[in-house]
C-alpha positions in Angstrom: -80.0 74.1 112.7 -80.4 75.0 116.1 -81.9 78.4 116.5 -79.6 80.7 118.2 -81.4 82.3 121.4 -82.4 85.8 121.1 -82.2 87.9 124.0 -83.9 91.3 124.1 -82.8 93.8 126.5 -84.2 97.6 127.5 -83.2 100.6 129.3 -80.8 103.4 129.3 -77.4 103.6 127.9 -75.5 106.7 129.4 -72.0 108.6 128.5 -69.7 107.7 131.3 -67.0 110.1 132.1 -64.3 109.1 134.7 -61.2 110.4 135.8 -58.1 108.7 134.9 -57.2 105.9 136.8 -57.9 106.6 140.4 -57.8 110.3 140.1 -60.3 112.3 142.0 -62.6 114.4 140.3 -60.7 117.2 138.3 -57.5 116.5 140.0 -56.2 117.0 136.4 -58.0 118.4 133.2 -58.9 114.8 131.6 -62.0 112.4 131.6 -62.1 109.1 130.3 -65.3 109.1 127.9 -66.8 105.4 127.4 -70.7 104.3 127.4 -72.4 101.9 129.7 -75.7 101.4 131.5 -77.5 98.3 133.2 -79.3 96.6 130.5 -76.4 97.8 127.7 -74.2 96.0 130.0 -75.9 92.6 129.8 -76.6 93.0 126.0 -72.7 93.1 125.5 -71.8 90.0 127.7 -74.5 87.8 125.8 -72.8 89.3 122.7 -69.7 88.1 123.8 -70.8 84.7 124.3 -72.2 84.4 120.6 -75.5 85.1 121.8 -78.1 86.7 119.3 -78.5 89.9 121.7 -80.9 92.9 121.0 -81.0 96.2 122.6 -83.6 98.7 122.9 -83.8 102.4 123.7 -83.9 106.0 122.5 -81.3 107.6 121.4 -80.7 111.5 119.9 -79.8 111.5 116.4 -76.6 113.3 116.9 -73.1 112.3 116.8 -73.0 111.1 120.8 -76.1 109.4 120.2 -74.7 107.7 117.5 -71.4 107.1 119.2 -73.4 105.2 122.0 -74.7 102.8 119.0 -71.5 102.5 117.7 -70.1 101.1 120.9 -72.7 98.5 120.8 -72.1 97.5 117.3 -68.6 97.0 118.2 -69.5 93.9 120.1 -72.1 92.5 117.8 -74.9 93.7 119.5 -78.1 94.1 117.4 -79.3 98.0 117.5 -81.9 97.9 115.1 -84.8 98.5 116.8 -83.2 101.4 118.9 -85.4 104.6 118.3 -83.9 107.7 117.4 -85.2 111.3 118.6 -84.9 113.5 121.8 -82.1 116.0 122.7 -79.7 114.5 124.9 -77.4 111.5 126.0 -77.7 110.8 129.9 -74.2 111.5 131.2 -73.1 109.8 134.5 -69.6 110.7 136.3 -67.6 108.1 138.2 -64.8 108.7 140.5 -63.4 105.2 141.4 -62.7 104.5 144.7 -59.7 102.7 146.4 -58.4 101.1 149.9 -60.9 102.8 152.4 -62.2 105.6 149.9 -65.6 104.7 148.4 -66.3 105.3 144.6 -68.8 108.1 143.9 -71.7 107.9 140.9 -73.2 111.5 139.9 -76.0 111.3 137.6 -76.7 114.2 135.0 -79.4 112.1 133.1 -82.5 114.5 133.5 -84.4 115.2 130.2 -82.4 112.4 128.4 -84.0 110.8 125.2 -85.5 107.7 127.0 -86.5 109.5 130.4 -88.5 111.2 127.9 -89.7 108.6 125.5 -93.2 107.7 125.3 -94.9 104.1 125.0 -96.1 104.7 121.2 -92.4 105.1 120.7 -92.1 101.2 120.9 -93.4 98.4 118.9 -93.0 95.7 120.8 -94.9 93.3 118.7 -92.1 93.3 116.4 -89.2 93.8 118.3 -90.2 90.6 120.3 -90.7 88.9 117.1 -88.7 85.1 117.5 -87.3 86.4 121.1 -86.6 84.1 123.7 -85.5 86.2 126.5 -86.3 89.8 128.1 -84.4 91.7 130.1 -85.2 95.1 132.4 -83.9 96.2 135.6 -85.6 98.3 138.4 -83.2 101.4 137.1 -85.3 101.9 133.8 -88.7 102.3 135.2 -87.1 104.6 137.8 -86.6 107.1 135.3 -90.2 108.2 135.2 -94.1 107.3 135.3 -94.1 107.0 131.6 -91.1 104.7 131.3 -93.0 102.4 134.1 -95.6 102.1 131.2 -92.9 101.5 128.8 -92.0 98.8 130.8 -95.3 97.6 131.5 -96.1 97.0 128.0 -93.0 95.4 127.1 -93.4 92.9 130.0 -97.2 92.3 128.7 -96.0 91.7 125.2 -93.0 89.5 126.0 -95.5 87.4 128.5 -98.2 87.1 125.5 -95.2 85.5 123.2 -94.0 83.0 126.0 -91.0 85.1 126.0 -89.3 84.5 129.5 -88.6 87.6 131.4 -85.6 88.4 134.0 -85.3 91.8 136.3 -82.4 92.9 138.2 -84.2 94.7 141.1 -81.5 97.3 141.0 -82.7 99.9 143.6 -81.3 103.3 143.3 -82.1 105.8 145.8 -80.8 109.0 143.5 -83.8 108.4 141.0 -86.7 107.3 143.1 -88.0 106.7 146.5 -88.3 103.6 148.0 -92.2 103.8 147.8 -92.1 104.7 144.2 -89.9 101.6 143.7 -92.2 99.6 145.7 -95.4 100.7 143.6 -93.9 100.2 140.3 -92.0 96.9 141.0 -94.6 95.3 142.6 -96.8 96.0 139.3 -94.4 94.9 137.1 -92.5 91.9 138.8 -95.7 89.9 138.3 -94.6 89.2 134.7 -91.3 88.3 135.8 -90.0 84.9 135.4 -86.5 85.3 136.9 -85.7 87.8 139.7 -81.8 89.0 140.3 -81.1 90.8 143.6 -78.5 91.7 146.0 -78.2 92.4 149.5 -80.0 95.6 149.6 -82.3 95.6 146.8 -84.6 93.5 148.2 -85.1 95.4 151.5 -84.8 98.8 150.0 -88.1 97.8 147.5 -89.8 95.1 149.4 -88.7 95.1 152.8 -87.4 91.4 152.7 -84.3 91.1 154.5 -81.6 88.8 155.7 -81.4 88.1 159.1 -77.9 88.1 161.2 -76.4 89.9 158.1 -74.4 93.0 158.1 -73.2 94.2 154.9 -71.2 97.0 155.9 -69.3 94.6 158.7 -68.6 92.2 156.3 -70.9 89.2 157.8 -73.4 87.2 155.3 -75.5 84.6 156.7 -76.1 82.3 154.4 -79.5 80.8 156.1 -80.8 84.4 155.7 -80.5 84.8 151.9 -82.4 81.3 151.8 -85.1 82.8 153.4 -85.1 86.2 151.2 -85.3 84.4 148.1 -88.2 82.2 149.1 -90.1 85.0 150.3 -89.5 86.8 147.0 -90.4 83.5 145.1 -93.5 82.9 147.4 -94.4 86.9 146.7 -94.2 87.2 143.1 -94.3 83.5 141.6 -90.8 83.6 140.4 -89.4 80.4 139.0 -85.8 81.5 140.0 -84.3 84.1 142.4 -80.5 84.8 142.1 -78.9 87.0 144.9 -75.0 88.1 144.8 -73.4 88.2 147.8 -71.0 90.8 148.5 -68.7 91.0 151.2 -67.0 94.6 151.1 -63.7 94.6 152.7 -62.8 98.0 151.5 -63.3 99.3 147.9 -60.3 97.8 146.4 -61.1 94.4 148.0 -64.2 92.3 148.2 -65.4 88.7 148.3 -67.8 87.6 145.9 -70.2 84.9 145.8 -73.8 84.5 144.6 -77.2 81.9 145.2 -79.6 80.6 143.0 -82.9 79.1 144.2 -84.7 77.4 141.6 -88.4 76.5 143.7 -86.4 73.5 145.2 -83.0 73.8 145.7 -80.4 76.9 146.9 -77.2 76.5 145.1 -74.0 78.8 146.4 -71.4 79.4 144.1 -67.6 79.1 145.2 -66.6 82.7 146.6 -63.7 84.7 145.1 -61.8 87.4 146.7 -61.6 90.2 144.3 -58.9 92.8 143.9 -60.9 95.3 142.0 -60.0 97.4 138.8 -63.3 98.3 138.0 -66.6 97.5 140.0 -69.5 99.2 137.8 -71.4 97.1 135.5 -70.4 93.8 138.1 -73.8 92.9 138.8 -75.0 93.6 135.1 -72.1 90.8 134.1 -73.7 88.6 136.5 -77.0 88.9 135.0 -75.5 88.3 131.4 -73.8 85.4 132.9 -76.7 84.0 134.3 -79.2 84.5 131.5 -76.4 82.7 129.1 -76.6 79.6 131.6 -79.9 79.3 132.0 -80.7 79.6 128.1 -77.8 76.9 127.5 -79.6 74.5 129.5 -77.0 74.8 132.6 -78.1 72.9 136.1 -78.7 75.5 138.8 -75.2 74.6 140.2 -73.5 75.3 136.8 -75.5 78.4 136.1 -74.6 80.2 139.3 -70.7 79.1 138.9 -70.8 80.5 135.4 -72.6 83.7 136.2 -70.5 84.6 139.3 -66.9 83.7 137.7 -68.0 85.9 134.9 -69.0 88.5 137.2 -65.6 88.2 139.1 -63.8 88.3 136.1 -65.7 92.1 135.1 -64.1 93.4 138.1 -60.6 93.2 136.7 -61.8 95.1 133.4 -62.2 98.6 133.3 -65.2 100.1 131.7 -69.1 99.2 132.2 -68.9 96.3 129.3 -67.5 92.9 130.3 -65.0 92.0 128.1 -64.9 88.5 128.4 -65.6 85.3 126.5 -67.2 81.9 127.3 -64.0 79.9 127.6 -62.6 82.4 129.9 -65.5 82.4 132.4 -65.7 78.7 132.4 -62.0 78.5 133.0 -62.3 80.3 136.3 -65.6 78.6 137.1 -63.7 75.1 136.6 -61.2 75.9 139.1 -58.5 78.0 137.5 -58.0 81.6 139.3 -54.1 81.7 139.3 -54.1 84.5 137.3 -51.0 83.0 135.3 -49.6 84.3 132.2 -50.9 82.5 129.3 -48.5 81.5 126.8 
């Protein structure tokens, strides 16, 4: 029997509070309560694809912390290594944008259980037993120097056990400065095998940018992104660099594509025109699709097509989690994007 790949992800899962539909904050007195967070979203995607998906974090032992755990268990994510303790679950408030009004995200995550976690909370030797892959994002070390150290220990243990490591750079200016991000991520990226970035992250963290690109004016230069990917790979020794390519026409309409550099080839996906239902978690669904593809031996071209198609579908799904199957992603990646009713 072939062993099912085991993927460990580590980060913060938060309570998401959002007005109904496209209402503004407190336009009425109702908010939808769901859960999400970068690495948790990846874990859910991988569980939906039938992978052995493990999520690691620290959550309080009270009912809200348990609800976050239960939201992951619903999809079959292994939550057995979640540490319980601390006082609160981080919260983020989301006001979804529409047309020319952009989305707004407000964090209330200070003093969350994971932000105040300590390195001794996590037994990485046990957590990585039998693991094939480890994924984290730049959001997690942004929570504080203690979490930078936790990430470093996780990466060191994973590397010692021969576990592949991926990182989505995911710069969040509301959590730390560019200088803080550069210092921490320069140290952590030495352990990373597969780097995921977008048109802004490489510039914000490492000062690497694509020439001739205007992310606000809707002009993307493919040659510039080849240069970004090669610079990242040459600087840190990444085996692969994946870059998401978003052309933002408005908050409601984007063009979406991606590129994967494998050290030799620059593979660009087909482009999708998205009419967005919910874009939060779009990058995470890309990461989940990429990890699934690479662990299943897909070629670089097929891997980037699967990852971009998975993420395109996520933009049609409410909430952080991508609720799609391998068959649905492969259908879109294969060229069927008609959206016709399936009978």
